[in-house]
CHARMM internal coordinates of N, CA and C (Angstrom, degrees):
IC EDIT
DIST 1 N 1 CA 1.4394
DIST 1 CA 1 C 1.5196
ANGL 1 N 1 CA 1 C 108.39
DIST 1 C 2 N 1.3311
ANGL 1 CA 1 C 2 N 114.79
DIHE 1 N 1 CA 1 C 2 N 143.63
DIST 2 N 2 CA 1.4592
ANGL 1 C 2 N 2 CA 119.46
DIHE 1 CA 1 C 2 N 2 CA 175.76
DIST 2 CA 2 C 1.5231
ANGL 2 N 2 CA 2 C 108.84
DIHE 1 C 2 N 2 CA 2 C -150.13
DIST 2 C 3 N 1.2809
ANGL 2 CA 2 C 3 N 115.85
DIHE 2 N 2 CA 2 C 3 N 150.39
DIST 3 N 3 CA 1.4579
ANGL 2 C 3 N 3 CA 121.26
DIHE 2 CA 2 C 3 N 3 CA 177.87
DIST 3 CA 3 C 1.5247
ANGL 3 N 3 CA 3 C 109.04
DIHE 2 C 3 N 3 CA 3 C -84.32
DIST 3 C 4 N 1.3285
ANGL 3 CA 3 C 4 N 116.67
DIHE 3 N 3 CA 3 C 4 N 134.98
DIST 4 N 4 CA 1.4586
ANGL 3 C 4 N 4 CA 121.94
DIHE 3 CA 3 C 4 N 4 CA 176.26
DIST 4 CA 4 C 1.5221
ANGL 4 N 4 CA 4 C 106.59
DIHE 3 C 4 N 4 CA 4 C -109.56
DIST 4 C 5 N 1.3236
ANGL 4 CA 4 C 5 N 115.53
DIHE 4 N 4 CA 4 C 5 N 115.09
DIST 5 N 5 CA 1.4612
ANGL 4 C 5 N 5 CA 119.77
DIHE 4 CA 4 C 5 N 5 CA -177.94
DIST 5 CA 5 C 1.5213
ANGL 5 N 5 CA 5 C 112.02
DIHE 4 C 5 N 5 CA 5 C -84.93
DIST 5 C 6 N 1.3262
ANGL 5 CA 5 C 6 N 117.84
DIHE 5 N 5 CA 5 C 6 N -39.69
DIST 6 N 6 CA 1.4559
ANGL 5 C 6 N 6 CA 122.17
DIHE 5 CA 5 C 6 N 6 CA 176.29
DIST 6 CA 6 C 1.5225
ANGL 6 N 6 CA 6 C 108.12
DIHE 5 C 6 N 6 CA 6 C -144.37
DIST 6 C 7 N 1.3188
ANGL 6 CA 6 C 7 N 115.99
DIHE 6 N 6 CA 6 C 7 N 155.14
DIST 7 N 7 CA 1.4654
ANGL 6 C 7 N 7 CA 120.40
DIHE 6 CA 6 C 7 N 7 CA 178.63
DIST 7 CA 7 C 1.5198
ANGL 7 N 7 CA 7 C 109.21
DIHE 6 C 7 N 7 CA 7 C -157.34
DIST 7 C 8 N 1.3245
ANGL 7 CA 7 C 8 N 115.54
DIHE 7 N 7 CA 7 C 8 N 158.09
DIST 8 N 8 CA 1.4575
ANGL 7 C 8 N 8 CA 120.97
DIHE 7 CA 7 C 8 N 8 CA 173.26
DIST 8 CA 8 C 1.5194
ANGL 8 N 8 CA 8 C 107.32
DIHE 7 C 8 N 8 CA 8 C -148.80
DIST 8 C 9 N 1.3141
ANGL 8 CA 8 C 9 N 115.79
DIHE 8 N 8 CA 8 C 9 N 157.56
DIST 9 N 9 CA 1.4588
ANGL 8 C 9 N 9 CA 120.53
DIHE 8 CA 8 C 9 N 9 CA 179.24
DIST 9 CA 9 C 1.5144
ANGL 9 N 9 CA 9 C 108.98
DIHE 8 C 9 N 9 CA 9 C -149.45
DIST 9 C 10 N 1.3223
ANGL 9 CA 9 C 10 N 115.20
DIHE 9 N 9 CA 9 C 10 N 148.78
DIST 10 N 10 CA 1.4516
ANGL 9 C 10 N 10 CA 121.03
DIHE 9 CA 9 C 10 N 10 CA 174.14
DIST 10 CA 10 C 1.5281
ANGL 10 N 10 CA 10 C 105.84
DIHE 9 C 10 N 10 CA 10 C -106.56
DIST 10 C 11 N 1.3098
ANGL 10 CA 10 C 11 N 116.10
DIHE 10 N 10 CA 10 C 11 N 113.27
DIST 11 N 11 CA 1.4642
ANGL 10 C 11 N 11 CA 121.20
DIHE 10 CA 10 C 11 N 11 CA -176.30
DIST 11 CA 11 C 1.5200
ANGL 11 N 11 CA 11 C 108.28
DIHE 10 C 11 N 11 CA 11 C -124.09
DIST 11 C 12 N 1.3258
ANGL 11 CA 11 C 12 N 114.68
DIHE 11 N 11 CA 11 C 12 N 132.24
DIST 12 N 12 CA 1.4573
ANGL 11 C 12 N 12 CA 119.83
DIHE 11 CA 11 C 12 N 12 CA 179.34
DIST 12 CA 12 C 1.5182
ANGL 12 N 12 CA 12 C 108.04
DIHE 11 C 12 N 12 CA 12 C -141.68
DIST 12 C 13 N 1.3095
ANGL 12 CA 12 C 13 N 117.46
DIHE 12 N 12 CA 12 C 13 N 132.16
DIST 13 N 13 CA 1.4593
ANGL 12 C 13 N 13 CA 121.44
DIHE 12 CA 12 C 13 N 13 CA -178.82
DIST 13 CA 13 C 1.5258
ANGL 13 N 13 CA 13 C 113.21
DIHE 12 C 13 N 13 CA 13 C -84.93
DIST 13 C 14 N 1.3294
ANGL 13 CA 13 C 14 N 117.59
DIHE 13 N 13 CA 13 C 14 N -24.06
DIST 14 N 14 CA 1.4639
ANGL 13 C 14 N 14 CA 119.50
DIHE 13 CA 13 C 14 N 14 CA -172.22
DIST 14 CA 14 C 1.5273
ANGL 14 N 14 CA 14 C 114.98
DIHE 13 C 14 N 14 CA 14 C -95.93
DIST 14 C 15 N 1.3061
ANGL 14 CA 14 C 15 N 119.26
DIHE 14 N 14 CA 14 C 15 N 6.42
DIST 15 N 15 CA 1.4612
ANGL 14 C 15 N 15 CA 120.72
DIHE 14 CA 14 C 15 N 15 CA 178.21
DIST 15 CA 15 C 1.5120
ANGL 15 N 15 CA 15 C 112.74
DIHE 14 C 15 N 15 CA 15 C 93.17
DIST 15 C 16 N 1.3337
ANGL 15 CA 15 C 16 N 116.45
DIHE 15 N 15 CA 15 C 16 N -154.21
DIST 16 N 16 CA 1.4618
ANGL 15 C 16 N 16 CA 122.57
DIHE 15 CA 15 C 16 N 16 CA -176.81
DIST 16 CA 16 C 1.5251
ANGL 16 N 16 CA 16 C 110.20
DIHE 15 C 16 N 16 CA 16 C -69.63
DIST 16 C 17 N 1.3162
ANGL 16 CA 16 C 17 N 116.05
DIHE 16 N 16 CA 16 C 17 N 139.35
DIST 17 N 17 CA 1.4636
ANGL 16 C 17 N 17 CA 120.85
DIHE 16 CA 16 C 17 N 17 CA 178.72
DIST 17 CA 17 C 1.5274
ANGL 17 N 17 CA 17 C 107.86
DIHE 16 C 17 N 17 CA 17 C -142.90
DIST 17 C 18 N 1.3431
ANGL 17 CA 17 C 18 N 115.20
DIHE 17 N 17 CA 17 C 18 N 73.46
DIST 18 N 18 CA 1.4589
ANGL 17 C 18 N 18 CA 120.79
DIHE 17 CA 17 C 18 N 18 CA -179.08
DIST 18 CA 18 C 1.5265
ANGL 18 N 18 CA 18 C 110.86
DIHE 17 C 18 N 18 CA 18 C -84.44
DIST 18 C 19 N 1.3225
ANGL 18 CA 18 C 19 N 114.53
DIHE 18 N 18 CA 18 C 19 N 158.47
DIST 19 N 19 CA 1.4571
ANGL 18 C 19 N 19 CA 120.79
DIHE 18 CA 18 C 19 N 19 CA 172.77
DIST 19 CA 19 C 1.5317
ANGL 19 N 19 CA 19 C 107.61
DIHE 18 C 19 N 19 CA 19 C -67.38
DIST 19 C 20 N 1.3452
ANGL 19 CA 19 C 20 N 118.73
DIHE 19 N 19 CA 19 C 20 N 144.42
DIST 20 N 20 CA 1.4715
ANGL 19 C 20 N 20 CA 121.11
DIHE 19 CA 19 C 20 N 20 CA -178.21
DIST 20 CA 20 C 1.5273
ANGL 20 N 20 CA 20 C 113.18
DIHE 19 C 20 N 20 CA 20 C -53.71
DIST 20 C 21 N 1.3332
ANGL 20 CA 20 C 21 N 117.84
DIHE 20 N 20 CA 20 C 21 N -40.39
DIST 21 N 21 CA 1.4721
ANGL 20 C 21 N 21 CA 119.49
DIHE 20 CA 20 C 21 N 21 CA 179.97
DIST 21 CA 21 C 1.5315
ANGL 21 N 21 CA 21 C 112.24
DIHE 20 C 21 N 21 CA 21 C -68.08
DIST 21 C 22 N 1.3197
ANGL 21 CA 21 C 22 N 117.05
DIHE 21 N 21 CA 21 C 22 N -27.17
DIST 22 N 22 CA 1.4647
ANGL 21 C 22 N 22 CA 120.24
DIHE 21 CA 21 C 22 N 22 CA 178.07
DIST 22 CA 22 C 1.5287
ANGL 22 N 22 CA 22 C 111.69
DIHE 21 C 22 N 22 CA 22 C -71.68
DIST 22 C 23 N 1.3104
ANGL 22 CA 22 C 23 N 117.32
DIHE 22 N 22 CA 22 C 23 N -28.38
DIST 23 N 23 CA 1.4660
ANGL 22 C 23 N 23 CA 121.27
DIHE 22 CA 22 C 23 N 23 CA -178.67
DIST 23 CA 23 C 1.5233
ANGL 23 N 23 CA 23 C 112.25
DIHE 22 C 23 N 23 CA 23 C -66.09
DIST 23 C 24 N 1.3310
ANGL 23 CA 23 C 24 N 117.67
DIHE 23 N 23 CA 23 C 24 N -19.75
DIST 24 N 24 CA 1.4607
ANGL 23 C 24 N 24 CA 121.71
DIHE 23 CA 23 C 24 N 24 CA 179.86
DIST 24 CA 24 C 1.5254
ANGL 24 N 24 CA 24 C 112.49
DIHE 23 C 24 N 24 CA 24 C -83.66
DIST 24 C 25 N 1.3191
ANGL 24 CA 24 C 25 N 117.44
DIHE 24 N 24 CA 24 C 25 N -11.45
DIST 25 N 25 CA 1.4648
ANGL 24 C 25 N 25 CA 121.26
DIHE 24 CA 24 C 25 N 25 CA -179.35
DIST 25 CA 25 C 1.5163
ANGL 25 N 25 CA 25 C 110.55
DIHE 24 C 25 N 25 CA 25 C -74.75
DIST 25 C 26 N 1.3425
ANGL 25 CA 25 C 26 N 118.44
DIHE 25 N 25 CA 25 C 26 N 148.94
DIST 26 N 26 CA 1.4620
ANGL 25 C 26 N 26 CA 121.30
DIHE 25 CA 25 C 26 N 26 CA -179.77
DIST 26 CA 26 C 1.5379
ANGL 26 N 26 CA 26 C 111.23
DIHE 25 C 26 N 26 CA 26 C -81.87
DIST 26 C 27 N 1.3219
ANGL 26 CA 26 C 27 N 116.09
DIHE 26 N 26 CA 26 C 27 N 53.50
DIST 27 N 27 CA 1.4621
ANGL 26 C 27 N 27 CA 121.75
DIHE 26 CA 26 C 27 N 27 CA -178.37
DIST 27 CA 27 C 1.5187
ANGL 27 N 27 CA 27 C 109.21
DIHE 26 C 27 N 27 CA 27 C -126.05
DIST 27 C 28 N 1.3225
ANGL 27 CA 27 C 28 N 115.75
DIHE 27 N 27 CA 27 C 28 N 146.60
DIST 28 N 28 CA 1.4626
ANGL 27 C 28 N 28 CA 119.95
DIHE 27 CA 27 C 28 N 28 CA 177.82
DIST 28 CA 28 C 1.5167
ANGL 28 N 28 CA 28 C 109.75
DIHE 27 C 28 N 28 CA 28 C -75.24
DIST 28 C 29 N 1.2986
ANGL 28 CA 28 C 29 N 114.66
DIHE 28 N 28 CA 28 C 29 N 139.91
DIST 29 N 29 CA 1.4571
ANGL 28 C 29 N 29 CA 121.30
DIHE 28 CA 28 C 29 N 29 CA 171.89
DIST 29 CA 29 C 1.5168
ANGL 29 N 29 CA 29 C 106.94
DIHE 28 C 29 N 29 CA 29 C -135.59
DIST 29 C 30 N 1.2800
ANGL 29 CA 29 C 30 N 116.69
DIHE 29 N 29 CA 29 C 30 N 140.49
DIST 30 N 30 CA 1.4568
ANGL 29 C 30 N 30 CA 119.35
DIHE 29 CA 29 C 30 N 30 CA -179.70
DIST 30 CA 30 C 1.5078
ANGL 30 N 30 CA 30 C 110.79
DIHE 29 C 30 N 30 CA 30 C 173.79
DIST 30 C 31 N 1.3007
ANGL 30 CA 30 C 31 N 114.86
DIHE 30 N 30 CA 30 C 31 N -165.51
DIST 31 N 31 CA 1.4615
ANGL 30 C 31 N 31 CA 121.06
DIHE 30 CA 30 C 31 N 31 CA 178.64
DIST 31 CA 31 C 1.5182
ANGL 31 N 31 CA 31 C 109.01
DIHE 30 C 31 N 31 CA 31 C -129.64
DIST 31 C 32 N 1.2940
ANGL 31 CA 31 C 32 N 116.84
DIHE 31 N 31 CA 31 C 32 N 156.05
DIST 32 N 32 CA 1.4582
ANGL 31 C 32 N 32 CA 123.33
DIHE 31 CA 31 C 32 N 32 CA 172.71
DIST 32 CA 32 C 1.5287
ANGL 32 N 32 CA 32 C 105.79
DIHE 31 C 32 N 32 CA 32 C -117.31
DIST 32 C 33 N 1.3344
ANGL 32 CA 32 C 33 N 117.53
DIHE 32 N 32 CA 32 C 33 N 100.88
DIST 33 N 33 CA 1.4593
ANGL 32 C 33 N 33 CA 119.21
DIHE 32 CA 32 C 33 N 33 CA -179.40
DIST 33 CA 33 C 1.5317
ANGL 33 N 33 CA 33 C 110.87
DIHE 32 C 33 N 33 CA 33 C -65.98
DIST 33 C 34 N 1.2994
ANGL 33 CA 33 C 34 N 115.40
DIHE 33 N 33 CA 33 C 34 N 137.21
DIST 34 N 34 CA 1.4547
ANGL 33 C 34 N 34 CA 121.45
DIHE 33 CA 33 C 34 N 34 CA 177.18
DIST 34 CA 34 C 1.5144
ANGL 34 N 34 CA 34 C 108.52
DIHE 33 C 34 N 34 CA 34 C -121.19
DIST 34 C 35 N 1.3245
ANGL 34 CA 34 C 35 N 116.66
DIHE 34 N 34 CA 34 C 35 N 151.01
DIST 35 N 35 CA 1.4515
ANGL 34 C 35 N 35 CA 120.27
DIHE 34 CA 34 C 35 N 35 CA 174.50
DIST 35 CA 35 C 1.5156
ANGL 35 N 35 CA 35 C 109.78
DIHE 34 C 35 N 35 CA 35 C -146.91
DIST 35 C 36 N 1.2882
ANGL 35 CA 35 C 36 N 115.25
DIHE 35 N 35 CA 35 C 36 N 153.57
DIST 36 N 36 CA 1.4632
ANGL 35 C 36 N 36 CA 121.72
DIHE 35 CA 35 C 36 N 36 CA 179.60
DIST 36 CA 36 C 1.5233
ANGL 36 N 36 CA 36 C 108.60
DIHE 35 C 36 N 36 CA 36 C -82.15
DIST 36 C 37 N 1.3280
ANGL 36 CA 36 C 37 N 116.88
DIHE 36 N 36 CA 36 C 37 N 138.87
DIST 37 N 37 CA 1.4615
ANGL 36 C 37 N 37 CA 122.42
DIHE 36 CA 36 C 37 N 37 CA 177.25
DIST 37 CA 37 C 1.5209
ANGL 37 N 37 CA 37 C 109.05
DIHE 36 C 37 N 37 CA 37 C -120.74
DIST 37 C 38 N 1.3163
ANGL 37 CA 37 C 38 N 115.73
DIHE 37 N 37 CA 37 C 38 N 152.97
DIST 38 N 38 CA 1.4625
ANGL 37 C 38 N 38 CA 121.05
DIHE 37 CA 37 C 38 N 38 CA 176.19
DIST 38 CA 38 C 1.5217
ANGL 38 N 38 CA 38 C 108.54
DIHE 37 C 38 N 38 CA 38 C -124.27
DIST 38 C 39 N 1.3282
ANGL 38 CA 38 C 39 N 117.19
DIHE 38 N 38 CA 38 C 39 N 123.40
DIST 39 N 39 CA 1.4508
ANGL 38 C 39 N 39 CA 121.26
DIHE 38 CA 38 C 39 N 39 CA 174.08
DIST 39 CA 39 C 1.5245
ANGL 39 N 39 CA 39 C 108.68
DIHE 38 C 39 N 39 CA 39 C -75.24
DIST 39 C 40 N 1.3253
ANGL 39 CA 39 C 40 N 117.24
DIHE 39 N 39 CA 39 C 40 N 165.98
DIST 40 N 40 CA 1.4674
ANGL 39 C 40 N 40 CA 119.17
DIHE 39 CA 39 C 40 N 40 CA 178.25
DIST 40 CA 40 C 1.5318
ANGL 40 N 40 CA 40 C 110.83
DIHE 39 C 40 N 40 CA 40 C -57.39
DIST 40 C 41 N 1.3359
ANGL 40 CA 40 C 41 N 117.42
DIHE 40 N 40 CA 40 C 41 N 145.18
DIST 41 N 41 CA 1.4623
ANGL 40 C 41 N 41 CA 120.58
DIHE 40 CA 40 C 41 N 41 CA -179.81
DIST 41 CA 41 C 1.5240
ANGL 41 N 41 CA 41 C 111.60
DIHE 40 C 41 N 41 CA 41 C -63.30
DIST 41 C 42 N 1.3154
ANGL 41 CA 41 C 42 N 115.71
DIHE 41 N 41 CA 41 C 42 N 145.90
DIST 42 N 42 CA 1.4679
ANGL 41 C 42 N 42 CA 122.41
DIHE 41 CA 41 C 42 N 42 CA 176.77
DIST 42 CA 42 C 1.5181
ANGL 42 N 42 CA 42 C 107.07
DIHE 41 C 42 N 42 CA 42 C -116.94
DIST 42 C 43 N 1.3132
ANGL 42 CA 42 C 43 N 116.03
DIHE 42 N 42 CA 42 C 43 N 117.25
DIST 43 N 43 CA 1.4577
ANGL 42 C 43 N 43 CA 121.27
DIHE 42 CA 42 C 43 N 43 CA -178.91
DIST 43 CA 43 C 1.5150
ANGL 43 N 43 CA 43 C 110.49
DIHE 42 C 43 N 43 CA 43 C -76.65
DIST 43 C 44 N 1.3176
ANGL 43 CA 43 C 44 N 116.38
DIHE 43 N 43 CA 43 C 44 N 138.16
DIST 44 N 44 CA 1.4602
ANGL 43 C 44 N 44 CA 122.56
DIHE 43 CA 43 C 44 N 44 CA 176.15
DIST 44 CA 44 C 1.5252
ANGL 44 N 44 CA 44 C 109.02
DIHE 43 C 44 N 44 CA 44 C -56.24
DIST 44 C 45 N 1.2999
ANGL 44 CA 44 C 45 N 117.46
DIHE 44 N 44 CA 44 C 45 N 137.15
DIST 45 N 45 CA 1.4604
ANGL 44 C 45 N 45 CA 122.63
DIHE 44 CA 44 C 45 N 45 CA -178.64
DIST 45 CA 45 C 1.5212
ANGL 45 N 45 CA 45 C 114.08
DIHE 44 C 45 N 45 CA 45 C -62.14
DIST 45 C 46 N 1.3170
ANGL 45 CA 45 C 46 N 118.12
DIHE 45 N 45 CA 45 C 46 N -17.63
DIST 46 N 46 CA 1.4585
ANGL 45 C 46 N 46 CA 122.16
DIHE 45 CA 45 C 46 N 46 CA 179.67
DIST 46 CA 46 C 1.5298
ANGL 46 N 46 CA 46 C 112.82
DIHE 45 C 46 N 46 CA 46 C -86.25
DIST 46 C 47 N 1.3201
ANGL 46 CA 46 C 47 N 117.72
DIHE 46 N 46 CA 46 C 47 N -12.58
DIST 47 N 47 CA 1.4648
ANGL 46 C 47 N 47 CA 120.98
DIHE 46 CA 46 C 47 N 47 CA 179.33
DIST 47 CA 47 C 1.5247
ANGL 47 N 47 CA 47 C 108.61
DIHE 46 C 47 N 47 CA 47 C -75.20
DIST 47 C 48 N 1.3400
ANGL 47 CA 47 C 48 N 118.11
DIHE 47 N 47 CA 47 C 48 N 134.47
DIST 48 N 48 CA 1.4678
ANGL 47 C 48 N 48 CA 119.91
DIHE 47 CA 47 C 48 N 48 CA 178.25
DIST 48 CA 48 C 1.5305
ANGL 48 N 48 CA 48 C 111.00
DIHE 47 C 48 N 48 CA 48 C -55.48
DIST 48 C 49 N 1.3153
ANGL 48 CA 48 C 49 N 116.43
DIHE 48 N 48 CA 48 C 49 N 143.21
DIST 49 N 49 CA 1.4710
ANGL 48 C 49 N 49 CA 122.67
DIHE 48 CA 48 C 49 N 49 CA -174.93
DIST 49 CA 49 C 1.5220
ANGL 49 N 49 CA 49 C 112.87
DIHE 48 C 49 N 49 CA 49 C -60.86
DIST 49 C 50 N 1.3386
ANGL 49 CA 49 C 50 N 118.24
DIHE 49 N 49 CA 49 C 50 N -24.99
DIST 50 N 50 CA 1.4609
ANGL 49 C 50 N 50 CA 120.58
DIHE 49 CA 49 C 50 N 50 CA -176.78
DIST 50 CA 50 C 1.5334
ANGL 50 N 50 CA 50 C 113.06
DIHE 49 C 50 N 50 CA 50 C -87.22
DIST 50 C 51 N 1.3348
ANGL 50 CA 50 C 51 N 118.15
DIHE 50 N 50 CA 50 C 51 N 3.89
DIST 51 N 51 CA 1.4638
ANGL 50 C 51 N 51 CA 121.72
DIHE 50 CA 50 C 51 N 51 CA 178.66
DIST 51 CA 51 C 1.5310
ANGL 51 N 51 CA 51 C 107.83
DIHE 50 C 51 N 51 CA 51 C -93.40
DIST 51 C 52 N 1.3442
ANGL 51 CA 51 C 52 N 116.66
DIHE 51 N 51 CA 51 C 52 N 115.06
DIST 52 N 52 CA 1.4722
ANGL 51 C 52 N 52 CA 119.34
DIHE 51 CA 51 C 52 N 52 CA -178.02
DIST 52 CA 52 C 1.5333
ANGL 52 N 52 CA 52 C 112.07
DIHE 51 C 52 N 52 CA 52 C -77.55
DIST 52 C 53 N 1.3152
ANGL 52 CA 52 C 53 N 114.42
DIHE 52 N 52 CA 52 C 53 N 162.03
DIST 53 N 53 CA 1.4701
ANGL 52 C 53 N 53 CA 120.39
DIHE 52 CA 52 C 53 N 53 CA 172.67
DIST 53 CA 53 C 1.5297
ANGL 53 N 53 CA 53 C 106.06
DIHE 52 C 53 N 53 CA 53 C -67.63
DIST 53 C 54 N 1.3316
ANGL 53 CA 53 C 54 N 118.07
DIHE 53 N 53 CA 53 C 54 N 131.49
DIST 54 N 54 CA 1.4692
ANGL 53 C 54 N 54 CA 120.31
DIHE 53 CA 53 C 54 N 54 CA -179.82
DIST 54 CA 54 C 1.5310
ANGL 54 N 54 CA 54 C 112.25
DIHE 53 C 54 N 54 CA 54 C -58.27
DIST 54 C 55 N 1.3004
ANGL 54 CA 54 C 55 N 115.49
DIHE 54 N 54 CA 54 C 55 N 144.36
DIST 55 N 55 CA 1.4642
ANGL 54 C 55 N 55 CA 121.12
DIHE 54 CA 54 C 55 N 55 CA -178.33
DIST 55 CA 55 C 1.5238
ANGL 55 N 55 CA 55 C 112.10
DIHE 54 C 55 N 55 CA 55 C -58.08
DIST 55 C 56 N 1.3363
ANGL 55 CA 55 C 56 N 117.86
DIHE 55 N 55 CA 55 C 56 N -38.40
DIST 56 N 56 CA 1.4697
ANGL 55 C 56 N 56 CA 119.60
DIHE 55 CA 55 C 56 N 56 CA -178.63
DIST 56 CA 56 C 1.5266
ANGL 56 N 56 CA 56 C 111.76
DIHE 55 C 56 N 56 CA 56 C -65.74
DIST 56 C 57 N 1.3328
ANGL 56 CA 56 C 57 N 117.82
DIHE 56 N 56 CA 56 C 57 N -29.23
DIST 57 N 57 CA 1.4695
ANGL 56 C 57 N 57 CA 120.94
DIHE 56 CA 56 C 57 N 57 CA 176.63
DIST 57 CA 57 C 1.5309
ANGL 57 N 57 CA 57 C 109.07
DIHE 56 C 57 N 57 CA 57 C -70.51
DIST 57 C 58 N 1.3218
ANGL 57 CA 57 C 58 N 117.19
DIHE 57 N 57 CA 57 C 58 N -44.95
DIST 58 N 58 CA 1.4666
ANGL 57 C 58 N 58 CA 121.01
DIHE 57 CA 57 C 58 N 58 CA 178.49
DIST 58 CA 58 C 1.5343
ANGL 58 N 58 CA 58 C 110.82
DIHE 57 C 58 N 58 CA 58 C -62.41
DIST 58 C 59 N 1.3356
ANGL 58 CA 58 C 59 N 116.23
DIHE 58 N 58 CA 58 C 59 N -41.41
DIST 59 N 59 CA 1.4643
ANGL 58 C 59 N 59 CA 120.27
DIHE 58 CA 58 C 59 N 59 CA 179.08
DIST 59 CA 59 C 1.5294
ANGL 59 N 59 CA 59 C 111.15
DIHE 58 C 59 N 59 CA 59 C -65.44
DIST 59 C 60 N 1.3303
ANGL 59 CA 59 C 60 N 117.23
DIHE 59 N 59 CA 59 C 60 N -38.49
DIST 60 N 60 CA 1.4652
ANGL 59 C 60 N 60 CA 120.50
DIHE 59 CA 59 C 60 N 60 CA 177.63
DIST 60 CA 60 C 1.5245
ANGL 60 N 60 CA 60 C 110.11
DIHE 59 C 60 N 60 CA 60 C -60.35
DIST 60 C 61 N 1.3201
ANGL 60 CA 60 C 61 N 116.60
DIHE 60 N 60 CA 60 C 61 N -48.16
DIST 61 N 61 CA 1.4763
ANGL 60 C 61 N 61 CA 120.32
DIHE 60 CA 60 C 61 N 61 CA -179.48
DIST 61 CA 61 C 1.5231
ANGL 61 N 61 CA 61 C 110.42
DIHE 60 C 61 N 61 CA 61 C -60.13
DIST 61 C 62 N 1.3196
ANGL 61 CA 61 C 62 N 117.21
DIHE 61 N 61 CA 61 C 62 N -41.48
DIST 62 N 62 CA 1.4613
ANGL 61 C 62 N 62 CA 121.23
DIHE 61 CA 61 C 62 N 62 CA 179.31
DIST 62 CA 62 C 1.5191
ANGL 62 N 62 CA 62 C 110.70
DIHE 61 C 62 N 62 CA 62 C -64.82
DIST 62 C 63 N 1.3210
ANGL 62 CA 62 C 63 N 117.35
DIHE 62 N 62 CA 62 C 63 N -43.21
DIST 63 N 63 CA 1.4640
ANGL 62 C 63 N 63 CA 121.69
DIHE 62 CA 62 C 63 N 63 CA -178.82
DIST 63 CA 63 C 1.5209
ANGL 63 N 63 CA 63 C 111.28
DIHE 62 C 63 N 63 CA 63 C -65.64
DIST 63 C 64 N 1.3271
ANGL 63 CA 63 C 64 N 117.61
DIHE 63 N 63 CA 63 C 64 N -43.47
DIST 64 N 64 CA 1.4594
ANGL 63 C 64 N 64 CA 120.86
DIHE 63 CA 63 C 64 N 64 CA -179.32
DIST 64 CA 64 C 1.5307
ANGL 64 N 64 CA 64 C 110.81
DIHE 63 C 64 N 64 CA 64 C -65.16
DIST 64 C 65 N 1.3137
ANGL 64 CA 64 C 65 N 116.86
DIHE 64 N 64 CA 64 C 65 N -37.80
DIST 65 N 65 CA 1.4626
ANGL 64 C 65 N 65 CA 119.97
DIHE 64 CA 64 C 65 N 65 CA -177.08
DIST 65 CA 65 C 1.5215
ANGL 65 N 65 CA 65 C 112.99
DIHE 64 C 65 N 65 CA 65 C -81.95
DIST 65 C 66 N 1.3058
ANGL 65 CA 65 C 66 N 118.29
DIHE 65 N 65 CA 65 C 66 N -19.70
DIST 66 N 66 CA 1.4618
ANGL 65 C 66 N 66 CA 122.46
DIHE 65 CA 65 C 66 N 66 CA -179.81
DIST 66 CA 66 C 1.5161
ANGL 66 N 66 CA 66 C 109.66
DIHE 65 C 66 N 66 CA 66 C -134.31
DIST 66 C 67 N 1.3304
ANGL 66 CA 66 C 67 N 116.59
DIHE 66 N 66 CA 66 C 67 N 69.85
DIST 67 N 67 CA 1.4690
ANGL 66 C 67 N 67 CA 118.98
DIHE 66 CA 66 C 67 N 67 CA -177.34
DIST 67 CA 67 C 1.5310
ANGL 67 N 67 CA 67 C 110.70
DIHE 66 C 67 N 67 CA 67 C -65.12
DIST 67 C 68 N 1.3125
ANGL 67 CA 67 C 68 N 115.56
DIHE 67 N 67 CA 67 C 68 N 153.63
DIST 68 N 68 CA 1.4628
ANGL 67 C 68 N 68 CA 121.21
DIHE 67 CA 67 C 68 N 68 CA 177.03
DIST 68 CA 68 C 1.5320
ANGL 68 N 68 CA 68 C 107.41
DIHE 67 C 68 N 68 CA 68 C -68.85
DIST 68 C 69 N 1.3515
ANGL 68 CA 68 C 69 N 117.39
DIHE 68 N 68 CA 68 C 69 N 127.05
DIST 69 N 69 CA 1.4765
ANGL 68 C 69 N 69 CA 118.94
DIHE 68 CA 68 C 69 N 69 CA -179.49
DIST 69 CA 69 C 1.5206
ANGL 69 N 69 CA 69 C 111.11
DIHE 68 C 69 N 69 CA 69 C -59.72
DIST 69 C 70 N 1.3256
ANGL 69 CA 69 C 70 N 114.76
DIHE 69 N 69 CA 69 C 70 N 142.29
DIST 70 N 70 CA 1.4785
ANGL 69 C 70 N 70 CA 118.79
DIHE 69 CA 69 C 70 N 70 CA 179.62
DIST 70 CA 70 C 1.5077
ANGL 70 N 70 CA 70 C 110.69
DIHE 69 C 70 N 70 CA 70 C -94.86
END
COOR INIT
IC SEED 1 N 1 CA 1 C
IC BUILD
């Protein structure tokens, strides 16, 4: 954990939007898509062995790892 006193971000939904003169430069421009992943759930060692992982937890992991294409 850490305290964040100030922050900023550049967020764009439509992808790269360079100035026309910049597109002529021999430089790469693009985006690196990122997505959140969920590893399989790990049950606390104190939970009785016969207690299953709740269905909503399993569904969340599946949804995060396989998002609906936009």
